[in-house]
N, C-alpha and C positions, 0 to 999 in steps of 0.2 A: 831380643828385647829392644835393642837400639833402633831397629827398624820401626817399631811402634812409637817409641818415645820421642823421636825427632819430629815426625809430623804432628803428634799430639802437642809437643812444646810450641811449635809454630802456630797451631790453631788456638791454644790457650793464650799465647801472647796477643793474638788478634782479638781474642775475646775480652782482654783487659782494656782495649782501646776506648770503648764507649764510656767506661767509668772514668778513666783519666780525662777524656774529652770534656765530660760534663761536670766533673768536680774541680778541675784545674784550668782547663783552657777556655771553656765556654763562658764562665762568669767574667773572665777578663775581656774576652771579645765583646760580650754584650755591654759591659760597662764602658768600654772604649768607644762603642757606637752611640753612647749617650743615654742608655736605658737607666731608669732609676734603680736604686738599691732594692726597692720593693719588688720590681719586676724581675730583677736578677735573682732574688731569693725565691720568687714563685716558680722559677725554672726548675726547682727541685721536684715540683709536682710531676714533671715529665718522667720521673723514675717509677711511676705507678705500675706500669706493666710488670715490673719485677716482682711485685707482691702477688701477682695472679698466675704464677707459673704453673700452679696445680690445675688451672683451668684447661691449659692445652697440653700438659704432660700426658694425659690419657690418649690424646690424639697421636702423639709421637709413638706411644706404645702400640696403638691399634692400627694405624694407617702408614704403611711404608716402613722403610728402614731408618734407623737413626742417622746413617750416613747420608741418605737422601734428604732428610730434614735439615741436616747440617749444611749440605751443599746449597740447598735452596735458600735457607735463611741467610747464609753468608753472602750469596749473590744478591739477595734482596737488600741487604745492608749496603752493598756497593751501589745499587740503583738509587737508594735514598740519598746517599752521599753525593751522587751525581746530580740529583735534583737540588740538593742544598747548594751545590757549587753554582748552579744556575740562578740562585736567588740570594745574592749578597745583601745583607740587611741595610748596608749603606745606600744601595741603589733602590731597594724595595721600599724604604721608608717605613713609617709607622703602620701603614696599611698592609705591608707585607709581613708584619710580625705574626699574625695568626697563621699564615701559611707556613712560615718557618717553624713555629711551635708545633704545628700538626706534623710536619716532616720529622722533627726531633722526637715527637711521641712515637711515630712509626719506627724511628731508629731504635728506640728503647724496646719496642715490641719485638722487632726482629732480633735484637741482641738477647732478649730474654728467651725467645724460642731457640736461638743458637746455643745458649747456655744449657738448656734442657737436653738438646740433641747431642752436644759434645760430651756432657757428663754421662749420658746414657751410653754413648759409644765407648767411652773409657771403661765404664762398668762391664760392658760386654766383651771388651777386647783384652783387658788385662787379666793375667793369671794371678792366683793368690800371691805367689812369690814376687810378682811385679807391682803389687799395690803400693809399697813404700816408695820406690823410685817414681812410679806413675803419679802419685799424689804430690811428690816433691816437684815434679815437672808442672803439675797443675797450679800449685800455689806460687812458685817462683816465676813462671812464665806470665801468669796473670798480673802479678805485681809489676814485672818489668814492662808489660804492655801498658798498664795504667800510668806508670811513671813516664814512659815514652810519650804518650798522648798528652798527659797533663803538664809535663815539664819540657820534654824535648821539642815538641811542636810549638810550645809557647816561646821557646828561645828562637825559633825560626820565623816568628811573626813579622819581624822587620823586613824579611825578604820574601815571605809567602803571603799572598793576599788570601782573602776568604775563598774565592773560587779555586785557586791552586791548592789550598789546604785540603778542601773536600775532594778535589779530584785525586789528590795523593791518597787520601783515605779510601776513595772508591776503587782505585787501582789495587791497593793492598787487599781489600775485601775480595775482589774478583780473583786475584792470584790465590788467596786462601781457599776460595770456593773450588778452584781448579785442583788445588792440592787435596782437598777433602774428597773429591770425586775420583782422582786418578791414583792416589797413593796406594800401592799394592797392599801394604800392611793393614790399611783401613778397610780394604775390600774383603779381607779374609775373615769369615765368621770364627770367633774364638772357640765356640762349642756348638753342638747341635741344638737347634731350637726345640723346646718342649712342645708337645702337640696340643696341650690344653690352652685355651684362650679365656681370659677373664671376661665376665659379663659386666659391661660398663653401665651399672645401675647405681642407685643410692647406696648400695652395699660395697662400693668400691673402696671406701675408707676402711671398712671392716676387713676387706681382703688384704689391704696393705698392712694394717696393724697385726694381721694374723701371721705375717712373715716372722720367723724366729728371731728374737732379739730386738724387734722394732720398737716396742713400747719403752724398753730401757734406753735404747739409742736415742729415741726422740726426746726423752726427758733429759738425757745427758747433754745433747748438743744445744738444748734450749738454755741450760744453766751453766755450762762449763766456762763461759767467757764473762759472766756477770761481774765478778770482782775485778778482773783484769781490765775490762772495758771501761768500767767506772773510774778506776785509778788512772788509766792512761788518758782519759779525758780531762781529769782534774789536775793531776800533778804538774804538767807544764804550766798551767795557769797559776798555780801556787808559786812556782819558781819565778814566774814573771812578776807576781806581786811582791816578791822578796828580793828583787834586784837583778835577776837574770834579764839579759837584753833579748829583744825579739830576734835579731840576727843570730844570736847564740842558739836560741831555741829552734830557729829554722834549720840550723846546721845539725844540731844533735837530735832533735825530735823529727826532723825531716829526712835529710840525706842519710844521716847516721842510723836513724831508725829503720829506714827501708833496707839499707845494707845489712844491718844486724838481723832483721827479720828474714831476709833471704838466706843469710848464713845459717840461722836456726832451722829453717825449713830444709836446707840442703843436708845439714847434719842428721836430722831425723830420717830423711830418705836413705842416707848412707848407713845408719844403724839398722834400719829395717832391711836393707839389702844384704846386710851381714847376718840376717836371720835372727835378729833380736825378736823375742816374743812380743806381740803387739800390746796386750794389756799390761804386762809388767813394765814395758817401756813407757806407756801412757802414765802409769802410776809414778814412775821416776820423774818424768818431766813435769808433772803436776806438783810434785813435792818441791822440785827446784823452783818452779814459778812461785809457789807459796813462800819459800824462803826469800826470794827476791822482793815480793810484796811486803814481807815483814820488815826487811831493811828499808824499803821506800817509806813505809808507814812510820818507822822510827825517825827517819829524816824529817818527815812532815811534822811529827810531834815536837821535834826540836825547833823547827822553823815557826811553829805556832806559838812559841813563847813570845810575849810582848817585847818588841825591840830587836828580835832576831832578824838577821838579813844575810844574804849571800855576798860576802865581801869579795872583791876581785882577787884572783890568784890564791884562794884559800882551798884547803883540803875539802871543806864542806861543799863548796861550789863545785869542785871537780867530781866529788862523790855523787852529788845530786844529778849532775848532767850525765855522768856515766850510768847512773841507775836507769835513765830513760832508755839507753841503748841496750842495757842488760835485759830489761823487761820485754823489749821488742824481740830480742834474740830468743828468750825463753818462750815468748808468745808464738814465734815461728815454729819452734819445736812442738809446742802443744797443738797448734793448728794443723800441721801436716799429719801428725799422729792421729788426731781426731778425724780428719778427713779420710784417712785410711780405714778407720773403724766404720765410718759411714759407708764407704764403698764396699767393704767386706759384708756388711749387713745387707746392702742392696743386691749383692751377688747371690744371696740366699733366696731372693724373690724369684718367682717365675719370670722368664725373659719378657713376657708380654705385660709385666707390671713394673719393670725396673725403672723406666723413666718417671712414672708417677711416684714410686717409692723413694728414689733419690731426691726428687724435687721436693717431696714433703720434708725430708731431713734437712735439705739445704735451706728451705724457707724457714724452718724452725731455728736453724743455726743463725741465720741473718736476723731474725726477730730478737733472739737472745742478745746479740751484739748491739742492736739498735736500742733495746730497752734501757739498759743502764747508761749507755752513751748519751741518751736523751735526758734521762732523769737525774744524772749525777750532780749537775749544777743545782737543781732544785733541792736535792737531799743535803748538799753542802750548805746551802743558804738556810734551810730550815733546821737542820740538826747541829750544824757547826762542823768544822773540818775533822776534829778528832773523832766524834761519834760516827761521822760519815765514813771515814777510812777504816774504823773498827768494824763497821757493818760490811764494807767491801772485803775486808780480810776474812770475815766469817763466811761470806758467800764463796770465797775462794777455797774454803775447806770442803764445801758440799760435794764438788766433783770427786774428791778423794773418798768420801764416804759412799758415794754412788758406785764406785768401782768394786766395792765388796759385794755388790748385788749384780754385777755384770754376768750375763748368761754365758754358759760354756760354748755356745754356738759361735761366739765372736772371738774365742781364744785362738 
């Protein structure tokens, strides 16, 4: 198993680089080059290719192997980074910004194709008993890659110019492409390919939904993060309004949150590796997360009393800040266990449908997280904090109710 997980960990770490690059590093670089806040904000539109993974997922299924797609897309990312290195915005001026934006759009396109190919390869490569450790590797390595690109490279900016930065990224991508093509464990097919081939017509979605357990899994991944995501978006801002400092929140909700999330994901993988049953474990971690949200909501109700604040060196302040880390720890547990359910469901699909199948589930999972993350502020403004958090708590009960309807094929 280690022979599979080590190359997968390396590739998932590389897969996290574009997200960290564009969420942490790129806005700082563009702002330092004199771009307006509006233009820096519009750079988020470059994420658009990630929303259309289902468009090319059938191509990954139908043409060539997942390993070939992974190798080519990763090498293409290296090429795009090489071109970006040749076009420093400071030298290109405002006239060069459209070219840089087009290259960054290509970077996201290549990263989205790489994401489909790598997830498909993992679905095909991992045996059922390896899904827990495999999904731990996926989540943890991706988060480390994003943190490395968003924070680590940012720390190197005083010594790394724009060209050297992207040349470093290009070299990393080319080394990862070589790993994807040459690693023996990735060349070995995990099981014989079925002889049937799906017809890529308008009925493709019906074929995907006909896979056992898919409708339930699709509904679950769309809703399982609603309450957690809304609370994690709002609670740090509530603490800021009641006396917590920005550096404190940066430490506890930034560094501490990432560390606790990785610890939670690692624990979930360890429990699954010890042959814990998947659905009972998912029920347990959802119950723990609900308990954490109840405690966090109680803290918020107390802080919503007029005149309440987080005094320095108080038990309430410590409990509020620790609750941030606790929720990220429990969130890591839930995420890794849920990704294992997703991958198990995709393994039930014919091999010629697996890229499309997993991409559908991953897209719905992303949409569910974005939905409440984007609307939480509007809900709090319109309803008030107490009704809003009561609603988020209710939404966190829904996944537990859904588990009673889980199909036996996923057990």
